Backbone as JSON Lines, residues from 0, in Angstrom:
{"i":0,"aa":"M","n":[140.62,140.27,13.94],"ca":[142.16,140.43,14.04],"c":[142.63,141.86,13.67]}
{"i":1,"aa":"F","n":[141.71,142.47,12.74],"ca":[142.04,143.61,12.26],"c":[142.05,144.72,13.24]}
{"i":2,"aa":"S","n":[141.1,144.68,14.02],"ca":[140.79,146.11,14.93],"c":[141.38,145.65,16.21]}
{"i":3,"aa":"R","n":[141.54,144.39,16.53],"ca":[141.66,143.84,17.79],"c":[140.84,144.21,18.92]}
{"i":4,"aa":"K","n":[139.53,144.49,18.57],"ca":[138.43,144.82,19.48],"c":[137.52,143.56,19.61]}
{"i":5,"aa":"I","n":[137.0,143.56,20.76],"ca":[136.11,142.35,21.12],"c":[134.67,143.23,20.52]}
{"i":6,"aa":"V","n":[134.04,142.37,19.62],"ca":[132.81,142.9,18.98],"c":[131.61,141.96,19.46]}
{"i":7,"aa":"G","n":[131.8,140.96,19.92],"ca":[130.63,140.08,20.41],"c":[130.78,139.33,21.49]}
{"i":8,"aa":"W","n":[130.04,139.46,22.52],"ca":[130.2,138.58,23.8],"c":[128.81,138.4,24.33]}
{"i":9,"aa":"H","n":[128.91,137.33,25.13],"ca":[127.64,136.99,26.09],"c":[128.17,136.12,27.2]}
{"i":10,"aa":"L","n":[127.5,136.32,28.34],"ca":[127.93,135.76,29.55],"c":[127.0,134.76,30.04]}
{"i":11,"aa":"S","n":[127.45,133.65,30.62],"ca":[126.58,132.69,31.15],"c":[127.3,131.72,32.37]}
{"i":12,"aa":"E","n":[126.72,131.07,33.04],"ca":[127.35,130.23,33.93],"c":[127.9,128.92,33.56]}
{"i":13,"aa":"R","n":[127.3,128.71,32.27],"ca":[127.8,127.54,31.65],"c":[128.19,127.88,30.13]}
{"i":14,"aa":"M","n":[128.56,126.88,29.39],"ca":[128.96,126.91,28.06],"c":[128.09,126.42,27.0]}
{"i":15,"aa":"P","n":[126.88,126.74,27.12],"ca":[126.0,126.02,25.98],"c":[126.22,126.69,24.57]}
{"i":16,"aa":"K","n":[125.77,126.16,23.53],"ca":[125.93,126.54,22.17],"c":[125.32,127.9,22.06]}
{"i":17,"aa":"E","n":[124.21,128.04,22.8],"ca":[123.54,129.45,22.74],"c":[124.43,130.48,23.17]}
{"i":18,"aa":"L","n":[125.08,130.25,24.0],"ca":[126.0,131.26,24.4],"c":[127.02,131.84,23.11]}
{"i":19,"aa":"V","n":[127.54,131.02,22.51],"ca":[128.41,131.4,21.34],"c":[127.52,131.97,20.28]}
{"i":20,"aa":"I","n":[126.27,131.55,20.17],"ca":[125.44,132.1,18.96],"c":[124.93,133.27,19.06]}
{"i":21,"aa":"K","n":[124.57,133.58,20.54],"ca":[124.3,134.9,20.9],"c":[125.47,135.98,20.78]}
{"i":22,"aa":"A","n":[126.54,135.5,21.1],"ca":[127.85,136.39,20.93],"c":[128.12,136.66,19.55]}
{"i":23,"aa":"F","n":[127.94,135.6,18.55],"ca":[127.93,135.85,17.03],"c":[127.22,136.8,16.46]}
{"i":24,"aa":"H","n":[125.91,136.76,17.1],"ca":[124.76,137.57,16.6],"c":[125.03,138.99,16.95]}
{"i":25,"aa":"R","n":[125.47,139.18,18.42],"ca":[125.73,140.5,18.8],"c":[127.12,141.09,17.83]}
{"i":26,"aa":"A","n":[127.92,140.43,17.56],"ca":[129.06,140.87,16.76],"c":[128.52,141.28,15.37]}
{"i":27,"aa":"I","n":[127.87,140.44,14.68],"ca":[127.51,140.7,13.34],"c":[126.37,141.89,13.58]}
{"i":28,"aa":"H","n":[125.64,142.19,14.34],"ca":[124.66,143.29,14.5],"c":[125.64,144.64,14.82]}
{"i":29,"aa":"R","n":[126.64,144.25,15.47],"ca":[127.54,145.67,16.02],"c":[128.31,145.94,14.8]}
{"i":30,"aa":"R","n":[129.01,145.32,14.21],"ca":[129.97,145.68,13.13],"c":[129.42,145.5,11.69]}
{"i":31,"aa":"N","n":[128.31,144.8,11.51],"ca":[127.94,144.72,10.0],"c":[128.84,144.48,9.14]}
{"i":32,"aa":"P","n":[129.51,143.5,9.08],"ca":[130.54,142.93,8.2],"c":[130.16,142.67,6.8]}
{"i":33,"aa":"Q","n":[131.33,143.15,5.75],"ca":[131.02,143.0,4.41],"c":[131.18,141.38,3.9]}
{"i":34,"aa":"P","n":[130.52,141.01,2.93],"ca":[130.79,139.78,2.42],"c":[132.31,139.38,2.32]}
{"i":35,"aa":"G","n":[132.69,138.2,2.81],"ca":[134.07,137.72,2.68],"c":[134.79,137.59,4.21]}
{"i":36,"aa":"L","n":[133.84,137.92,4.96],"ca":[134.32,138.1,6.34],"c":[135.06,136.59,6.91]}
{"i":37,"aa":"I","n":[136.13,136.63,7.5],"ca":[136.81,135.47,8.05],"c":[136.44,135.5,9.51]}
{"i":38,"aa":"H","n":[136.05,134.36,9.8],"ca":[135.74,134.23,11.21],"c":[136.45,133.11,11.89]}
{"i":39,"aa":"Y","n":[136.92,133.4,13.15],"ca":[137.89,132.4,13.54],"c":[137.11,131.99,15.11]}
{"i":40,"aa":"S","n":[137.23,130.72,15.46],"ca":[136.71,130.29,16.77],"c":[137.65,129.29,17.21]}
{"i":41,"aa":"D","n":[137.61,128.92,18.65],"ca":[138.64,128.05,19.2],"c":[138.27,126.68,19.03]}
{"i":42,"aa":"R","n":[137.17,126.55,18.23],"ca":[136.96,124.98,17.67],"c":[136.43,124.05,18.84]}
{"i":43,"aa":"G","n":[135.77,124.7,19.88],"ca":[135.08,124.12,21.04],"c":[133.98,123.39,20.68]}
{"i":44,"aa":"S","n":[133.37,122.44,21.43],"ca":[132.05,121.72,21.02],"c":[130.85,122.65,20.64]}
{"i":45,"aa":"Q","n":[130.86,123.77,21.13],"ca":[129.77,124.86,20.94],"c":[129.93,125.19,19.37]}
{"i":46,"aa":"Y","n":[131.0,125.35,19.11],"ca":[131.21,125.9,17.72],"c":[130.92,124.79,16.68]}
{"i":47,"aa":"A","n":[131.11,123.63,16.89],"ca":[130.89,122.5,16.24],"c":[129.3,122.15,16.13]}
{"i":48,"aa":"S","n":[128.53,122.69,16.75],"ca":[127.06,122.46,16.85],"c":[126.54,122.81,15.29]}
{"i":49,"aa":"N","n":[125.44,122.03,14.97],"ca":[124.5,122.39,13.78],"c":[123.88,123.62,13.76]}
{"i":50,"aa":"E","n":[123.56,124.17,14.93],"ca":[122.95,125.61,14.98],"c":[123.96,126.5,14.66]}
{"i":51,"aa":"Y","n":[125.1,126.53,15.11],"ca":[126.11,127.48,15.04],"c":[126.62,127.53,13.69]}
Protein backbone atom coordinates (compact mmCIF):
# COMPACT_ATOMS: atom_id res chain seq x y z
CA MET A 1 0.00 0.00 0.00
CA PHE A 2 2.85 2.38 0.69
CA SER A 3 4.55 2.27 -2.69
CA ARG A 4 1.57 1.13 -4.76
CA LYS A 5 3.98 -1.09 -6.69
CA ILE A 6 3.32 -4.70 -7.58
CA VAL A 7 6.28 -6.45 -6.02
CA GLY A 8 5.41 -10.12 -6.48
CA TRP A 9 3.56 -11.91 -9.23
CA HIS A 10 3.41 -15.25 -10.96
CA LEU A 11 1.30 -16.45 -13.89
CA SER A 12 -0.50 -19.74 -14.41
CA GLU A 13 -3.47 -21.14 -16.29
CA ARG A 14 -4.96 -22.20 -12.95
CA MET A 15 -5.06 -20.82 -9.40
CA PRO A 16 -3.24 -23.42 -7.29
CA LYS A 17 -1.75 -22.54 -3.92
CA GLU A 18 1.73 -22.77 -5.47
CA LEU A 19 0.89 -19.72 -7.58
CA VAL A 20 0.44 -17.42 -4.60
CA ILE A 21 3.38 -18.97 -2.75
CA LYS A 22 5.70 -18.25 -5.70
CA ALA A 23 4.39 -14.69 -5.97
CA PHE A 24 4.91 -14.14 -2.24
CA HIS A 25 8.48 -15.48 -2.39
CA ARG A 26 9.21 -13.24 -5.37
CA ALA A 27 7.93 -10.19 -3.46
CA ILE A 28 10.02 -11.02 -0.38
CA HIS A 29 13.13 -11.53 -2.50
CA ARG A 30 12.59 -8.33 -4.44
CA ARG A 31 11.82 -5.96 -1.55
CA ASN A 32 13.53 -7.62 1.47
CA PRO A 33 10.99 -6.21 3.96
CA GLN A 34 11.84 -5.33 7.55
CA PRO A 35 10.19 -7.09 10.52
CA GLY A 36 6.66 -5.85 11.07
CA LEU A 37 5.54 -6.18 7.45
CA ILE A 38 1.78 -6.13 7.02
CA HIS A 39 0.66 -8.48 4.27
CA TYR A 40 -2.77 -8.30 2.69
CA SER A 41 -4.42 -11.00 0.58
CA ASP A 42 -7.87 -11.37 -0.90
CA ARG A 43 -8.53 -14.37 1.42
CA GLY A 44 -9.06 -16.81 -1.43
CA SER A 45 -8.68 -20.54 -0.84
CA GLN A 46 -5.04 -20.44 -2.00
CA TYR A 47 -4.20 -18.02 0.81
CA ALA A 48 -5.92 -20.25 3.39
CA SER A 49 -3.72 -23.26 2.64
CA ASN A 50 -1.37 -24.55 5.33
CA GLU A 51 1.62 -24.18 3.01
CA TYR A 52 0.92 -20.51 2.51
